[in-house]
N, C-alpha and C positions, 0 to 999 in steps of 0.2 A: 504494500500500500504506500501511498504518499507519506513522507516523513511527518508532515504537519498533522495528518490524520492520526498517525501513531502517537504523536506527542499529546494530542487532545484525548485519545483513548487512555493514555497513561494518567492524565489528570483525572479523568472519570474514574479510573480504577482506584485512585487515591481518595475518592469521595468529594471532589471539588464541586461546589454548587455555583459559585460566582467567580468571574474574573473581572476585576475592576481596572479600568484604564482607558488609554487613548491609543488606538492602533496607528501605525504609519505605513507607508508603502512597503517597507521591508517585512511587515507582519501580515500581508494580505493572504498568503497561503494559510497561515494559522487562523486568520479571521474567518476564512471560508470553512475551515475545519470546525471552528467553534459554532458556526451558523448551523451546522448539521448535527450538533451534539446536544446533550442534555444540560450543558452548562449555560448559565445565563451570563451574558456580557452586560456589565454595568458601565456604560459610557460616561466618563466624567469630564469636567471642564479643565482640569489640570492634573498632571501626573502626581503631584504631591498629594492632592486630595484622594486619588486612587490608592496611593500607598498607605495613607492613614486609614482608609476604609479597610484595606486588606489586613493591616496590622490589628485593627480593632476586632475584625471578624475572628482572627486567630486568638485574640485575648479572651473573647467571650465564649468561643466554642471549644478551644483547645486543639482545633484542627488548623491546618495550614491555610491561611488566607493567601489569595493569589492576585497579583496585579501585573499589568502589561503596559509596555511602552515601546516606542520605536527606538532607533539608535540615537547617538549624539545628544541633542538638547532634551529629548524625551527621557533618555536614560539618566542624564545628569539631574533631572528634576526628581528622581527617586532617591537621591542620596540622603536627604533629610528623613523620609520615611524609613529608609534602611536603618539609619542610626536609631530612630524612634523605636523600631521593632527590636533591634539588637540590644539596646540598653534596657528596654522595657520587658524583655523576655517574652515577646509575642511572636508566635510562629508565622512566618510570612515568606512566600516565594515571589521573587520578581523575575519576570520574563521580558527580556529586551531583544529587539531585532538588531541586525547588522547587515552591512553590504555583503555581497557574495565574497567568499574567501578563497574560492578556487580560481576565479578570474577577476580582474579588476573591472569594475563597472563605471565608476566615476572618480577614479583616483582616490584621494584622501578626503573627498568632500564629506563633511559631517562625521568622519571616522575618528574616534578616540578609543583608547584602550579601556573599555568599560569593565572588563573582567579585573584588570589590575586596579582600577579605581574603586571597585567594590570590595576588594580583598580585606582592607583593614576594618570594615564595618559589617562584615557578614561572617557566618559560620562556614560558608561554602560558596564558591563562585566558579563557574566553568563555562567555556564555550564548547558547544556541540560541533564537532568537526565531521561527523558522519551520522546518517540516520540510524545506523545500527547501534549507536551509543545512546540513543534516546531512552530506552527502558531503564538501563542501569543508572544513567545520570539523573533522571527524574526520581527514581526510587531513592537514590542516595540523598538527593536534595530534601525530599520529604522526611526521610529518616532523621537527618541532622536538624532540620527546622523544628521538629516536634519533640525530639527527646530532650530531657533536662540537660542543661538549661536551654529553653527554647530561644529562637531568634530568627534572624533574617538569612535567607539564602538567595542565590541569583543564578539564573541560567541565560546564556546568550544563544539565540537560535538564528544563525545567519540565513539570509534570504535563499541562497542556493541550496543549502542543506534542507530547509523546510520543504523545498519543491522536489527533492529527489525521491527515488523509490527505495524501499527497504523491505526486507523480509524478517526483520527482528521481531521477537515475541516479548510480550509484557512480562514483567517479573512480579510474582505475588509477594506482598509484604510478609516478612517473617513474623512469627509470634514472639513477643518479648514480654518480660516482666521486669519491673525496676528492682534493683538490688535492695535488700533490707539491711538495717543496721546490725552490726555484730553484737552478740549478747553481752559481752563485757562492757561495751560502751553504754548499753541500756542500763545495766546494773550500776555502773558508776554514776549515771545521771540520776537514777532513783535515790542512791545514797546521798548525793549532793543536795537534792531537793529536800529530802527528809531531814537532813542535818542543818538546813538553812533556818534562819530566824524569820526573815521576811522575804520569801520568794515572790517573784513577779513574772508573769508571762508576757512576752512581747511578740506580736504577730506582724510579720513583714510580708513583702511582695510575693515571695515564693509560696507562702501558705494560701494565696488566692488562686492556686492552681491545683489540679488533680484531686479535687473533692476532699480536702483536708478538714473541712468545717465540722463534719459529723464527729470525727475523733477528737478534735479540739473541744467541742461542746461536751463530750463525755468526760474529758479530762478535767475541765473546769467544774462541771457538775459534781464530780467525785471529790475534788480537792478543795474547791472554793477559793483557789488561788486567783486573785484579780488579774486582769489583762489590760494592756495598752496596745495601740496599733501604730504602725507607720502610715504614711499617706496612702501607699499602695497596698496596705494590708487591711484597709477599712472594709467592714462588712463580712469578713470571714466568720466572726461571731457577732451576734446581734448586739449593737451598741446601746440598746435600751436596757441591757442587763445591768443590775445594780453592781455587779463586779467589774464593770468597765470603768477604767480609771483615766481614760483620756487618749488623745492622739498627739503624736509628736510632730505637729505641723510646724512648729518653730524649732530652731536648733537647740535653744536652751532658754532658761528663765521663765518658762510657763509653769502652770500648776502641775501638769503631768510630770515635769522634771523633778519636782519635789518627791513624787512617788518613786521615780527611777533612782534618785539619790538615796532614798531610805532603804531600798532593796539591797540585801546583801548577796542575792543570787538572781540573775536574770536568765530565764529560759527563753532564748532568742530563736524563735521558730520562723524559718523562711527568710532570714535576713539576706539582703543583697547589697553589696557595697556600692553598686551603681546608684542606689537610692540615697537621698540626702540622709546623713547619719542621724538615727533616732536618739543616740546618746554617745557620749565620748568616754571611752575607757581610760582609766588612770591606773598607775601602779599602787594599788591599795588592796584592801581585803575583799572588795567586791568581786564576785566570781560570775562568769558567763558560760552558759552551756549553749553551744551552737547546734541547732537541730535543722538539718537541711538535706536536700538531695545531693549536694556537693560539699566538699570540705571548705573551710573558711578561707576567704581571701584576706590575708592579714594586712593591715595598714597601721599607721601610728596610733589610731584611736580605736582599733578593733583587734584584739588578740585573745580569743576565748581560751579558757582553761580546759574545756572538754568539748570534743566534737562528736556528735551522733550523726553519722553520715549514712543516708539511705532514704527510702521512700518516707516522706514526712508523716503521712497518715499512719503507716505501720509503726513508725518509731513512737509516735504519740500513743498509739494503742498499747504498745508493749509497756511503755512507761506507766500508763494509766492502770494497766492490769496488775503491775507489780508494786505500785506505790501504796503506802499507808499514810493517810492524812495525819498530820501531827497536831496535837493539842496545844503545843507551845508556839506554833506559828503566830507571829504578830502581824495582823492584816488590817486592823481597823483604821490605821493611818491612811490607807489608800482610799477608803470611803470618805474620810474627812477632806482629802485633797480634791476629790471629784465634786463633793458638795460645795466646796469653796469656789470651784470653777463655775458650777451651774449658777450659783448665786450672783457671781460677778457678771456673767454674760446676760442675765435676765434684764438688767437695766437697759442695756443698749438694744436688746431685742424689742423692747416696748417703746423705743424712741420713735416719735411720729415725724421727725424732721424730713424735709424733702429738699434736694435730692436724698434718696434713701440711704441709710447706713448699711454697710454690707452685713452686719450682724442681723439686722431686721430682715433683710432680703433672704438670708439663708434660712432663718426660722420660718418665714412665710412659705418658702418653697418646700421645706420639709413637711409643713402642715398639709399642703395640697397634694403632694406626691404620694401614691400608694406605696406600701412596703416593697413591692417588687418593681416599682418604677425606676427607670434608669436615668441618671443625670450624667451627662458628659461635660467635662470642663475643658476649655482652652487653657492657656497659660497666662496668669497674671496674679496680682496680689489677692484677688478674690479666692484663689485656690487655697490660700492659707485659711481663710475664713470657713470655706466649705470643709476642708480637712478637719479643722478644729471644732466646728460648731454643728456640722450636719451629721446626725447619727445615721449610720448605714445599718440596715437591718438584715440584708442578705448579701452574699458575695457578689462582687462586680456590679453593684447598683450605683456606685459613685465612681465613674471612670475618670481618673485624673492621671497625669503623667508626672512622676517625680524622679524620672531617670534622665531622659534627654530634656524634658520640660520645654518642648517646642511650641511656639505659637502657631496657630493655623490649623490645629488638629481637632478642635472642638466640634465644628459643624460636620466634617467628614466622619468623625467617630459616631456622631448621633445618627447619621444616615446608615452606617453599617449596623449599629445597634438595632435600628428599626427593622432592617432587613432580616436580621437574625431572630428577633423577637417581635414580630408584627403585632401581636396582641397585647404587648406591654407598653404603657405610656413612656415616651422618651422625650426628655427635655435637655437642651444644650444651653449652657451658660458660657458666654464669650465676652471678653472685653472688646471694646470697639477696635483696638489695635489688632488683636488676634483674629477677630471676625473678618476684617477687611482683607486679611491675607489669603483667605479661601472662600470669600463670600459668594463667588461665582457658582459654588456648588448648591446654592439655593435652586438654581435651574434644574440640577440633577434631582433634587428632592421633589420638586414640583412635577418633573417629567415622570418620575417613578410613582407619583400619586401617593406619597407617604403622608401619614399623619404625624406631624412633628412640630414642636415648639422650640423656638430659639429666643433666648433673652440676651440682648446686647446691653452690657453694663457700660454706659457712656459717661466718660469723664474727659473726653477730648484730649487725651494724653496717654503716654505709656506709663500707667499709674504705678506699676511695680518698681520701675526704675526711679520714678519721682520719689517714692517712699525711701528707697535706698539712698537717693541723693540727699534727702532731708536728714536721714539717719547719719550721714557722713558730714553733716553741717555745711553742705555746699548750697550755694544759691540755685534757685530754679533756673534751668537753662536747657534748651535744645530738645525738649520732650513733649511739647504741645503741638497739636495739629487740628485741622478742621475735619468735619464728617459730612457725609451726604444726609439728606432727609431720609432716614431709615424706613419710614412708613411708605413713602413714594418709591424708594429703592426696592422694597419687598414687593410692592404692587407691580412694578415693572417686570418682575420675573413671573408674575401670576400667583404669588403668595399673598397672604393677608398681613397687613401692617398695622401695628398698634403702638401707642405711646403712653407711658405712665406719667401722670401729672400730679399724683398725690400718693404718699406712702401707703395709705389704706386701700388704694385701688389695685395694687399689684396682685395680691392673693386672689382676688375675685377674677381679675383678668386672666391669670395663669390657669385657674380652674376652668374658666369658660373655654379657653383655647385648647386645653387638654381634652375637652369633651366635644370639640367641634372638628369636623373633618378638615384636612388640608394642612398646608405649611403655614405657620404663624410666626412672624418676626415681631418681637416686642422691644421697643426702644425704652430703656429704663435708666434715667440719669442716676448716678451713684455718687455719694459723698465719701471720699477717701481722706478728708482733711484730718480725721482723728486717728488715722492708722499709726502714724509715728508715735504719738503720745500713748495710745492704747497698747500697742504691741511692744514698744521699747521701754516704756516707763511704768504705766499703771499696772499691767499684768506682772511685770517683774517685781514691783514693789509689794503687791498684794501676796504673791506666791512666796516671797521671801519671809513673810511673817509666819508661815506654817511651820 
């Protein structure tokens, strides 16, 4: 058969449902093969949007998300999504085209070495030089993309290779099981936890994969050990649980850090050093148990005393089965910390000022979103407020990126989330800066007839950097810009546009949009003027008193 047909059949054999992207002339054989396949092509308006969609598909499903581009400028536009998936541990395959490699067609026009370009930011990158190599190359790419630690892979399919004939046969995926932790490591972990005075469970990004939530819930139910989460560990356990002690949205100085400081043992489950550090280790009596699929990547602030390496769910199950809860554990302080945090945030959440405070916005969105509703975030200072103040009740219901932390991902991520879970309400929160980086994907959402709500937090500036600028005592400079009329902008794409003009309006507007068909874009002015004082002064002063 034609090599491009074999390539698509290999994708089908791997269970691919969608290919996100923008084809070019070098992909036309592959495009024709896709047309006759069971795979749905989601045509996007920018390759970066396609890459973010594929990565989010992988994050939500655990299967490999697939995106497609042409050579040259199309392929270079996938660099940021590649890094996004690689750092965020999201399984994703990028397929790029290339000029014929057996004969020169147009000299070096648009030709750059995409394989070499992708090498530092992928787990695997390869140019297919023969149709006979398609089955093994595709199988290897999917294997590497999906096995722990997941990430980005890349295959380049040149134009002439796609068009040639091949008699190669597909390869059946082998059956594999993840290794489990060695029993001596489990035994040592149990002893360390039982001998601790104030153990604390910390849930990181790696625990948000492979269905670890059930075992972690059983562990917490048996031991009553409180838990905290990193930004990308939110939702693994229900954060309305009274044993939840907070999220490490800030690097230090928050209420949750008082809990971390008090702990003499941290059970660090799914920690990933690509994520902003949830705590800083020092040379003292505090001990850390590293529970993860892989061994710890040691750096100056992370050097655990014990590593339990293997399937996380199985490791937690083994520890849970063997542990005996200790009557001398001192855990009440963790409840006091969280109560102080709740009392402090309540004042800002009830503030009626307009433009709206981010604390009030987060509370109102949490009130209107169902427990299984998915919120996707772009990247900006509001991400801190959502990580810190938005209780997530189920895994992967607050999708934020604390690894590459790229702007422009919020809207494409929401589109992918809605395709994966069409019956679940999906809402995207974007700053005006990040939204405009991929706002053209509104057309994609409208064309796909998705029911989607996007809230644009408008402050007419790059607010995160302004906050840092203020924190460093610099004068405001170089970070303000203008915006379009977002209501008319939405309408020009065929979406519905709305504008918030009072703090009390937002919750009712979001509720109405979530229950009305179509794509809704909400322009919501936000007041970040208190960020510096609240995050850098007030919170630190109040938490220091505990």
